[in-house]
C-alpha positions as CSV (number, residue, x, y, z in Angstrom):
1,M,0.2,-0.2,-0.3
2,G,1.4,3.0,-1.2
3,D,1.7,6.3,1.7
4,E,-1.0,7.8,0.6
5,Q,-3.0,5.2,0.7
6,L,-1.4,4.3,4.4
7,Q,-1.7,8.6,5.6
8,K,-5.3,8.2,5.5
9,I,-5.5,5.2,7.6
10,I,-6.2,7.2,11.7
11,M,-6.4,4.0,13.7
12,F,-5.3,-0.1,12.1
13,E,-6.1,-2.3,15.5
14,R,-7.3,-5.4,16.2
15,G,-10.6,-6.6,18.6
16,L,-13.4,-8.1,18.5
17,G,-17.1,-7.1,17.5
18,L,-19.7,-7.5,14.8
19,E,-18.7,-10.4,13.8
20,S,-15.1,-8.6,13.1
21,T,-11.1,-9.5,14.7
22,G,-10.2,-6.1,14.0
23,V,-11.4,-2.4,12.9
24,V,-9.7,0.4,10.0
25,V,-10.6,4.0,10.6
26,S,-9.7,6.2,8.1
27,L,-10.6,9.7,6.6
28,H,-11.6,10.1,2.6
29,E,-11.9,13.5,0.8
30,D,-14.9,11.3,-1.0
31,Y,-17.0,8.6,-1.7
32,S,-14.5,6.8,-4.7
33,S,-11.6,8.0,-2.8
34,Y,-13.4,5.9,-0.5
35,V,-13.5,3.1,-3.0
36,E,-10.3,2.7,-4.3
37,F,-9.1,2.7,-0.5
38,I,-11.2,-0.5,0.2
39,D,-9.8,-1.6,-2.8
40,K,-6.4,-1.5,-1.8
41,L,-7.1,-3.0,1.2
42,K,-8.8,-6.1,0.1
43,E,-5.5,-7.1,-2.3
44,Y,-4.1,-8.3,1.2
45,P,-4.5,-11.6,1.9
46,F,-4.3,-11.6,5.6
47,L,-7.2,-8.6,6.7
48,E,-9.8,-11.1,5.2
49,M,-11.9,-8.2,3.1
50,S,-14.3,-10.6,2.0
51,K,-16.9,-8.6,4.2
52,P,-15.5,-5.2,5.2
53,G,-18.4,-2.8,7.1
54,S,-18.4,0.4,6.4
55,F,-20.5,4.0,8.1
56,L,-20.1,6.6,5.9
57,I,-19.7,10.5,8.1
58,N,-20.2,13.9,6.2
59,L,-18.1,15.6,8.2
60,D,-19.7,19.2,6.6
61,D,-22.9,18.0,7.7
62,E,-24.6,20.8,9.2
63,V,-25.4,18.8,12.3
64,R,-22.9,17.2,15.1
65,Y,-23.8,16.0,18.3
66,R,-19.3,15.1,19.3
67,P,-17.2,14.8,16.2
68,L,-14.0,12.5,16.7
69,T,-11.3,15.6,18.2
70,L,-7.2,14.6,19.2
71,S,-8.0,16.2,22.3
72,A,-10.8,14.2,23.6
73,L,-9.1,11.2,23.0
74,A,-5.9,12.8,24.3
75,N,-7.9,14.3,27.9
76,H,-9.6,10.7,27.7
77,V,-6.3,8.9,27.9
78,L,-5.6,11.2,30.4
79,Q,-8.1,10.1,32.7
80,M,-8.0,6.5,32.3
81,K,-4.1,6.8,33.4
82,E,-5.7,8.6,36.2
83,K,-8.1,6.9,37.3
84,K,-4.9,3.8,37.6
85,E,-2.7,5.4,39.6
């Protein structure tokens, strides 16, 4: 996968849920960019992309509830760390 495709990934982790064992979170300019990205992921047999699931968000939508921000993630990590100490 080229650097351009890798830059679209903001999270790539193993886990469990929704009949899957991993998750990829990525950002794309438009739907065609997203489709190209999914096609590239399918080229890697170890990813088992036989049934990719998608949830698309329009970042230009005027109604926003709680968008993902790096500061929100950082605050969450700090709070979890403080609870452990």
